[in-house]
C-alpha positions as CSV (number, residue, x, y, z in Angstrom):
1,X,29.5,-12.3,-24.4
2,X,28.8,-13.8,-20.8
3,X,25.3,-13.6,-19.4
4,X,26.6,-11.4,-16.1
5,X,28.3,-9.0,-18.2
6,X,25.2,-8.6,-20.8
7,X,22.9,-7.8,-17.8
8,X,25.1,-5.2,-16.1
9,X,25.4,-3.6,-19.2
10,X,21.9,-3.6,-20.1
11,X,20.6,-2.8,-16.5
12,X,23.1,0.5,-16.2
13,X,20.5,2.0,-18.6
14,X,17.5,1.8,-16.4
15,X,16.9,5.1,-15.0
16,X,15.7,4.4,-11.3
17,X,17.3,1.4,-9.1
18,X,13.7,0.0,-8.6
19,X,13.6,-0.8,-12.2
20,X,17.0,-2.3,-12.2
21,X,16.1,-4.6,-9.2
22,X,12.8,-5.8,-10.9
23,X,14.2,-6.1,-14.3
24,X,17.2,-8.0,-12.7
25,X,14.8,-10.4,-10.7
26,X,12.6,-10.9,-13.8
27,X,15.8,-11.8,-16.1
28,X,16.9,-14.2,-13.8
29,X,13.6,-15.9,-13.5
30,X,14.0,-16.6,-17.4
31,X,17.5,-17.6,-17.0
32,X,16.4,-20.2,-14.5
33,X,13.4,-21.4,-17.0
34,X,15.5,-20.9,-20.2
35,X,18.8,-23.1,-19.1
36,X,20.9,-21.9,-21.7
37,X,23.0,-18.5,-22.1
38,X,21.0,-15.4,-23.0
39,X,23.0,-15.0,-26.0
40,X,21.6,-18.2,-27.5
41,X,18.2,-16.8,-27.2
42,X,19.2,-13.3,-28.8
43,X,20.9,-15.5,-31.7
44,X,17.3,-16.8,-32.6
45,X,15.3,-15.8,-35.2
46,X,12.4,-13.5,-34.3
47,X,9.6,-16.3,-35.0
48,X,11.9,-18.4,-32.4
49,X,12.3,-15.9,-30.1
50,X,8.5,-15.3,-29.9
51,X,7.9,-19.1,-29.6
52,X,10.4,-19.2,-26.7
53,X,8.9,-16.0,-25.1
54,X,5.3,-17.5,-25.2
55,X,6.5,-20.6,-23.7
56,X,8.0,-18.6,-20.9
57,X,4.7,-16.9,-20.5
58,X,3.0,-20.3,-20.5
59,X,5.3,-21.5,-17.5
60,X,5.0,-18.5,-15.4
61,X,0.9,-18.6,-15.6
62,X,1.2,-22.0,-14.2
63,X,4.1,-21.2,-11.7
64,X,3.1,-21.1,-8.1
65,X,4.7,-18.2,-5.9
66,X,6.3,-18.7,-2.4
67,X,2.7,-18.0,-1.1
68,X,1.6,-20.8,-3.0
69,X,-0.7,-18.6,-5.1
70,X,-0.5,-18.4,-9.0
71,X,1.6,-15.6,-10.3
72,X,-0.5,-12.6,-11.3
73,X,-1.1,-11.3,-14.9
74,X,0.5,-8.1,-13.8
75,X,3.7,-9.9,-12.6
76,X,3.7,-11.9,-15.8
77,X,3.3,-8.9,-18.0
78,X,6.4,-7.3,-16.1
79,X,8.9,-10.5,-16.8
80,X,7.7,-10.1,-20.7
81,X,8.7,-6.4,-20.5
82,X,12.0,-6.8,-19.1
83,X,12.7,-9.6,-21.6
84,X,11.5,-7.4,-24.4
85,X,13.6,-4.8,-23.1
86,X,17.1,-7.0,-23.2
87,X,16.1,-7.6,-26.9
88,X,15.8,-4.0,-27.5
89,X,19.0,-3.1,-25.9
90,X,20.7,-6.0,-28.3
91,X,19.0,-4.6,-31.4
92,X,16.3,-7.4,-31.3
93,X,12.8,-7.1,-31.7
94,X,10.4,-9.5,-29.7
95,X,7.2,-9.1,-31.0
96,X,4.1,-10.7,-28.7
97,X,1.5,-8.5,-30.3
98,X,-2.0,-10.4,-30.0
99,X,-0.7,-13.0,-27.4
100,X,0.4,-11.1,-24.2
101,X,-2.1,-11.1,-21.3
102,X,-4.1,-8.3,-20.3
103,X,-3.5,-6.4,-17.4
104,X,-6.1,-7.2,-14.5
105,X,-7.8,-5.1,-12.0
106,X,-6.3,-5.7,-8.6
107,X,-9.2,-7.0,-6.8
108,X,-7.7,-9.5,-4.2
109,X,-5.9,-6.7,-2.1
110,X,-7.2,-5.0,1.1
111,X,-9.0,-1.4,1.0
112,X,-7.7,0.8,3.8
113,X,-10.3,3.2,5.5
114,X,-9.6,6.3,7.5
115,X,-10.0,4.6,10.7
116,X,-8.0,1.6,9.9
117,X,-4.9,3.8,9.1
118,X,-5.6,5.7,12.2
119,X,-5.5,2.6,14.3
120,X,-2.0,1.5,12.6
121,X,-0.9,5.1,13.5
122,X,-1.9,4.8,17.0
123,X,0.5,2.0,17.7
124,X,3.4,3.1,15.3
125,X,6.5,4.6,16.6
126,X,7.8,8.0,15.9
127,X,9.5,7.2,12.6
128,X,6.8,4.8,11.7
129,X,4.2,7.7,12.6
130,X,6.3,10.1,10.3
131,X,6.3,7.8,7.5
132,X,2.6,6.9,7.6
133,X,1.6,10.7,7.9
134,X,3.8,11.7,4.9
135,X,2.8,8.4,3.0
136,X,-1.1,9.6,3.7
137,X,0.0,13.3,2.6
138,X,2.1,12.7,-0.6
139,X,0.4,9.8,-1.9
140,X,3.8,8.7,-3.6
141,X,5.3,5.2,-4.2
142,X,7.6,3.9,-1.4
143,X,10.6,4.3,-3.6
144,X,10.1,8.1,-4.1
145,X,9.3,8.3,-0.1
146,X,12.5,6.7,0.9
147,X,14.6,9.2,-1.4
148,X,13.5,11.9,0.5
149,X,16.6,14.0,1.7
150,X,16.5,15.1,5.1
151,X,18.2,18.6,4.8
152,X,15.3,19.3,2.0
153,X,12.6,18.5,4.1
154,X,14.0,20.3,7.2
155,X,14.6,23.4,5.1
156,X,10.8,23.1,3.8
157,X,9.5,22.7,7.5
158,X,11.8,25.7,8.7
159,X,10.2,28.0,6.0
160,X,6.9,27.0,6.5
161,X,7.0,27.5,10.4
162,X,8.9,31.1,9.9
163,X,5.8,32.1,7.2
164,X,3.2,30.6,9.8
165,X,1.9,28.2,7.0
166,X,-0.1,25.2,7.7
167,X,0.5,23.0,4.2
168,X,3.6,22.9,2.1
169,X,3.7,22.6,-1.5
170,X,6.6,22.1,-3.8
171,X,7.3,20.3,-7.3
172,X,9.0,17.3,-7.6
173,X,9.7,14.9,-10.4
174,X,8.9,11.2,-10.4
175,X,11.7,9.1,-11.1
176,X,9.9,6.1,-12.5
177,X,7.8,7.9,-15.4
178,X,9.5,11.7,-15.3
179,X,6.3,13.0,-14.5
180,X,6.1,16.5,-12.9
181,X,4.2,16.4,-9.6
182,X,3.1,18.6,-7.0
183,X,4.0,17.5,-3.4
184,X,2.0,18.2,-0.3
185,X,2.9,18.1,3.4
186,X,-0.1,18.6,5.5
187,X,-0.3,19.5,9.0
188,X,-0.1,15.8,10.5
189,X,2.9,15.1,8.2
190,X,4.5,18.2,9.1
191,X,4.0,17.7,12.8
192,X,5.5,14.3,12.8
193,X,8.4,14.9,10.7
194,X,9.4,17.7,13.1
195,X,9.4,15.1,15.9
196,X,11.2,12.3,14.1
197,X,14.0,15.0,12.6
198,X,14.6,15.8,16.6
199,X,15.6,12.3,17.2
200,X,17.2,11.2,14.1
201,X,20.4,12.1,12.1
202,X,22.2,11.5,8.8
203,X,21.7,12.4,5.3
204,X,18.5,10.1,4.6
205,X,15.1,11.4,5.6
206,X,14.1,7.8,7.2
207,X,16.1,4.7,8.2
208,X,14.4,2.1,5.8
209,X,16.4,1.2,2.9
210,X,13.9,-0.7,0.8
211,X,10.2,-0.9,-0.2
212,X,10.1,-4.5,1.2
213,X,11.1,-3.0,4.8
214,X,8.1,-0.5,4.8
215,X,6.0,-3.3,3.6
216,X,7.2,-5.5,6.2
217,X,6.5,-2.4,8.7
218,X,2.9,-2.1,7.7
219,X,2.0,-5.7,7.6
220,X,3.5,-5.8,11.3
221,X,1.3,-2.7,12.3
222,X,-1.9,-4.4,11.1
223,X,-1.3,-7.8,12.8
224,X,-0.5,-5.6,16.1
225,X,-3.7,-3.6,15.4
226,X,-5.5,-6.9,15.1
227,X,-7.2,-5.7,11.9
228,X,-9.6,-7.9,9.9
229,X,-8.0,-8.2,6.6
230,X,-9.8,-8.4,3.5
231,X,-7.1,-9.0,1.0
232,X,-3.3,-8.5,0.4
233,X,-1.8,-5.8,2.5
234,X,1.0,-4.0,0.5
235,X,1.9,0.0,0.5
236,X,0.7,1.0,-2.6
237,X,-2.7,0.4,-0.9
238,X,-2.0,3.6,0.8
239,X,-1.2,5.3,-2.6
240,X,-4.8,4.3,-3.7
241,X,-6.3,5.4,-0.3
242,X,-5.0,9.0,-1.3
243,X,-6.3,8.9,-4.7
244,X,-9.7,7.9,-3.2
245,X,-9.7,10.5,-0.7
246,X,-9.1,13.3,-3.2
247,X,-11.6,12.2,-5.9
248,X,-14.0,12.2,-3.0
249,X,-12.9,15.7,-2.1
250,X,-13.8,16.8,-5.5
251,X,-10.2,16.8,-7.1
252,X,-10.6,16.3,-10.7
253,X,-8.5,13.9,-13.0
254,X,-5.6,16.4,-13.9
255,X,-5.4,17.7,-10.0
256,X,-5.2,13.9,-8.8
257,X,-2.6,13.2,-11.4
258,X,-0.5,16.2,-10.8
259,X,-0.2,15.4,-6.9
260,X,0.3,11.7,-7.5
261,X,2.8,12.3,-10.3
262,X,1.2,10.2,-12.9
263,X,1.7,11.6,-16.2
264,X,-0.3,14.3,-18.2
265,X,0.2,14.5,-21.6
266,X,1.9,17.6,-22.8
267,X,-0.7,18.3,-25.1
268,X,-2.8,19.1,-21.8
269,X,-0.5,20.6,-19.8
270,X,-0.1,23.7,-22.0
271,X,-3.7,24.5,-20.9
272,X,-3.3,23.6,-17.1
273,X,-0.7,26.6,-16.2
274,X,-2.9,27.3,-13.1
275,X,-3.2,23.7,-12.0
276,X,-0.7,24.6,-9.2
277,X,-2.8,27.4,-7.8
278,X,-6.2,25.4,-8.0
279,X,-4.6,22.6,-5.8
280,X,-3.0,25.1,-3.3
281,X,-6.5,26.6,-3.1
282,X,-8.6,23.6,-3.0
283,X,-6.3,20.9,-0.7
284,X,-7.0,22.7,3.0
285,X,-10.7,22.2,2.5
286,X,-9.9,18.6,1.2
287,X,-7.7,17.8,4.2
288,X,-10.4,16.2,6.2
289,X,-10.7,13.5,3.2
290,X,-7.2,12.5,3.6
291,X,-6.2,13.1,7.2
292,X,-6.1,9.9,9.4
293,X,-6.1,11.8,12.7
294,X,-8.6,14.6,12.5
295,X,-7.6,17.2,15.3
296,X,-9.8,17.2,18.6
297,X,-12.1,20.1,18.9
298,X,-10.9,22.8,20.7
299,X,-13.2,25.1,22.6
300,X,-12.6,28.8,22.0
301,X,-13.8,31.0,25.2
302,X,-15.6,34.0,24.0
303,X,-16.5,36.1,27.0
304,X,-19.0,38.2,25.2
305,X,-20.6,34.9,24.0
306,X,-20.7,33.7,27.4
307,X,-22.2,37.0,28.7
308,X,-24.8,36.7,26.3
309,X,-25.9,33.3,27.1
310,X,-25.9,34.1,30.6
311,X,-28.4,37.1,30.1
312,X,-30.7,34.7,28.0
313,X,-30.7,32.2,30.7
314,X,-31.7,35.2,33.3
315,X,-34.4,36.2,31.0
316,X,-35.8,32.6,30.7
317,X,-35.8,32.3,34.5
318,X,-37.6,35.6,34.8
319,X,-40.1,34.4,32.2
320,X,-40.6,31.1,34.3
321,X,-40.9,32.8,37.4
322,X,-43.7,35.1,36.0
323,X,-45.5,32.3,34.6
324,X,-45.4,30.5,38.1
325,X,-46.9,33.6,39.6
326,X,-49.5,34.0,37.0
327,X,-50.6,30.5,37.3
328,X,-50.9,30.9,41.0
329,X,-53.0,33.8,41.1
330,X,-54.9,32.4,38.4
331,X,-55.5,29.1,40.5
332,X,-56.2,31.4,43.5
333,X,-59.0,33.5,41.5
334,X,-60.5,30.2,40.3
335,X,-60.4,29.2,44.1
336,X,-62.4,32.0,45.3
337,X,-64.8,31.8,42.8
338,X,-65.5,28.0,43.3
339,X,-66.2,29.3,47.0
340,X,-68.1,32.1,46.2
341,X,-70.2,30.1,43.8
342,X,-70.5,27.6,46.7
343,X,-72.0,30.5,49.3
344,X,-74.3,31.5,46.5
345,X,-75.5,28.3,46.1
346,X,-76.4,28.0,49.8
347,X,-78.0,31.3,49.8
348,X,-80.1,30.5,46.7
349,X,-81.1,27.0,48.0
350,X,-82.2,28.9,51.5
351,X,-84.1,32.0,49.2
352,X,-85.8,29.2,47.4
353,X,-87.0,27.5,50.3
354,X,-88.5,30.8,51.8
355,X,-90.2,31.1,48.4
356,X,-92.1,27.6,48.4
357,X,-93.0,28.3,52.3
358,X,-90.5,25.6,53.5
359,X,-87.8,27.6,55.7
360,X,-84.9,25.9,57.2
361,X,-84.8,28.3,59.9
362,X,-86.6,31.8,61.0
363,X,-84.8,34.7,59.1
364,X,-84.3,38.4,60.0
365,X,-85.4,41.1,57.3
366,X,-81.8,41.8,56.9
367,X,-80.9,38.5,56.1
368,X,-83.9,38.0,53.5
369,X,-82.6,41.4,52.0
370,X,-79.1,39.7,51.6
371,X,-80.6,36.3,50.4
372,X,-82.4,38.5,47.7
373,X,-79.1,40.1,46.9
374,X,-77.5,36.9,46.6
375,X,-79.8,35.4,44.4
376,X,-79.7,38.3,42.1
377,X,-75.8,38.1,42.0
378,X,-75.8,34.3,41.3
379,X,-78.1,34.9,38.6
380,X,-75.9,37.4,36.9
381,X,-73.0,35.2,37.5
382,X,-75.2,32.0,35.9
383,X,-76.0,34.2,33.0
384,X,-72.4,34.9,32.2
385,X,-71.1,31.1,32.8
386,X,-74.1,29.1,31.8
387,X,-76.7,31.1,30.3
388,X,-78.5,27.6,29.1
389,X,-79.1,27.2,32.7
390,X,-80.8,30.2,33.2
391,X,-82.9,29.7,30.3
392,X,-83.8,26.3,31.3
393,X,-84.7,27.7,34.8
394,X,-87.0,30.3,33.3
395,X,-89.0,27.4,31.4
396,X,-89.5,25.4,34.1
397,X,-90.6,28.4,36.6
398,X,-92.7,29.5,33.7
399,X,-94.4,26.3,33.9
400,X,-94.7,26.4,37.7
């Protein structure tokens, strides 16, 4: 059997188009390295097959990609997985136990923030806004996003508007793994999907046909937004962003997996019958964590509240006026007291002069009487305000 026929029959059993494409690329990479018919490899003994596969793994580890970067461990694992799948299809077993590379955590990619995604959204076209909003709402992989059908989304949005619902929840199955998932369309996604549907036509929801096209779109928006990159840019980063946002919002492991379509063991699913209900209750409160364009604050005018505030302002103004009036009155009284004290001091000085025999002028009997009364009033005032001076004056008078 020729290689092309062998590959075609093998790829026909793949469940998804993306898997077919990835496996096809990887097996052709093996052909490029092996330089012999695939049937020759399949006719080898298990030990010889293992030896050739490990040599291929070493070749990939030293290979430089088009970006002049070494091939990642995860990409090498994917290539060997494709080769093992081809062997299984032909009733052969490729045993690489103990020799496969270990999966690596992605530390070389950029990590999006809410603000950065908001900047990309601001400069995007209507279709690109619809894609970004839907991407950030669903958290699905690009291939599933591009498989959404226009009539289905149109019917969901129409029903939500008729029932005055802010959020749309619908069940779906992830093609890659067959896992059940709960799709969520939030208000931002509904708004921009509605605008895009008004401008577009056809069976497909979006005009993009491949993951690479959406990847290029995101990279272009990053450049045009003059965003500072800390690593590689690719669409899977938005899926990670959604997962992180739901986690920060308080979603547990099972709730996050159910939204994103990650497999939940059937043994656990039997105990999670209320999972969808929990998510539908929790998601509206978690929306702020996965919303790249928070709504502007709208001021609701309440006439009763405005009247209450006005009345309070009037009360405060009245209290201020009373305080000013009281302060002026107190100041006036103090000025009057100071004048009285000054007069009494003068009168007392004259009276004391009369007592010591050194009058400043000749006084009538009435004036002397008034001076005596003034002296008495002054002493009473001193007793109230400065009793210490009265005591001191008495002591001095006693000595004289």
